[in-house]
VODREN-241669 format. One record per residue (C-alpha): x, y, z. Coordinates in nm, 4 decimals, always signed. Layout:
N
        X        Y        Z
        X        Y        Z
...
// end
This chain:
69
        X        Y        Z
  +1.7238  +0.7526  -1.8628
  +1.8311  +0.4686  -1.6780
  +1.4796  +0.2721  -1.4899
  +1.6437  +0.0040  -1.2540
  +1.3422  -0.2372  -1.0102
  +1.5468  -0.2854  -0.7277
  +1.4583  -0.4096  -0.3665
  +1.2493  -0.1342  -0.1639
  +1.4346  -0.0207  +0.2189
  +1.3397  +0.2006  +0.4584
  +1.5665  +0.4973  +0.3498
  +1.2913  +0.5081  +0.0217
  +0.9945  +0.6067  +0.2649
  +0.9567  +0.9826  +0.2101
  +0.9501  +0.9442  -0.1821
  +0.6726  +0.6398  -0.1484
  +0.5205  +0.8989  +0.1015
  +0.4924  +1.0948  -0.2096
  +0.3777  +0.8970  -0.4407
  +0.1099  +0.7443  -0.2204
  -0.0686  +1.1171  -0.2202
  +0.0237  +1.2158  -0.5612
  -0.0806  +0.8999  -0.6567
  -0.3043  +0.7287  -0.4541
  -0.4430  +0.9816  -0.2228
  -0.3386  +0.8536  +0.0234
  -0.2684  +1.1220  +0.3117
  -0.0427  +0.9069  +0.5974
  +0.2959  +1.1118  +0.7017
  +0.6795  +1.0413  +0.6229
  +0.6653  +0.8775  +1.0018
  +0.3813  +0.6557  +0.9344
  +0.4122  +0.5605  +0.6197
  +0.7867  +0.4382  +0.7263
  +0.5805  +0.2329  +1.0133
  +0.3722  +0.1113  +0.7296
  +0.7276  +0.0099  +0.5411
  +0.8698  -0.0730  +0.8057
  +0.6340  -0.3273  +0.8873
  +0.5655  -0.4723  +0.5214
  +0.9330  -0.5244  +0.4943
  +0.9570  -0.7377  +0.7760
  +0.6827  -0.9800  +0.6673
  +0.8396  -1.2794  +0.5191
  +0.5587  -1.2894  +0.2801
  +0.5900  -0.9178  +0.1016
  +0.7490  -0.7899  -0.1476
  +0.7922  -0.4571  -0.1995
  +0.9959  -0.3224  -0.5201
  +1.0419  -0.0057  -0.6554
  +1.0551  +0.1573  -0.9623
  +1.4545  +0.4090  -0.9598
  +1.4693  +0.6325  -1.3164
  +1.7591  +0.7949  -1.2982
  +1.8464  +0.7361  -0.9693
  +1.5363  +0.8719  -0.7755
  +1.1829  +0.6289  -0.6674
  +0.8941  +0.7198  -0.9449
  +0.7020  +0.4114  -0.8992
  +0.7146  +0.0969  -0.6636
  +0.4548  -0.2270  -0.5914
  +0.3814  -0.4456  -0.3102
  +0.3156  -0.8137  -0.3318
  +0.1878  -0.9803  -0.0284
  -0.0187  -1.3356  +0.0134
  -0.3783  -1.3032  +0.0879
  -0.6534  -1.5131  +0.1221
  -0.9503  -1.4794  -0.0643
  -1.2598  -1.6507  -0.0875
// end
């Protein structure tokens, strides 16, 4: 088993949609997931990393700045 952490790319949208549905219950369409991913990738303050295991995306982390009180 070989794991690789790399920046997410728009081509990962389909796999992220599947992960979100299975793990988090997010029922966004593949097209909506791709749109949301594209927005996140365009924001300079966001970082989105995926974990590939044997060439397949198995997880991700989305880092974003926000203010909390």
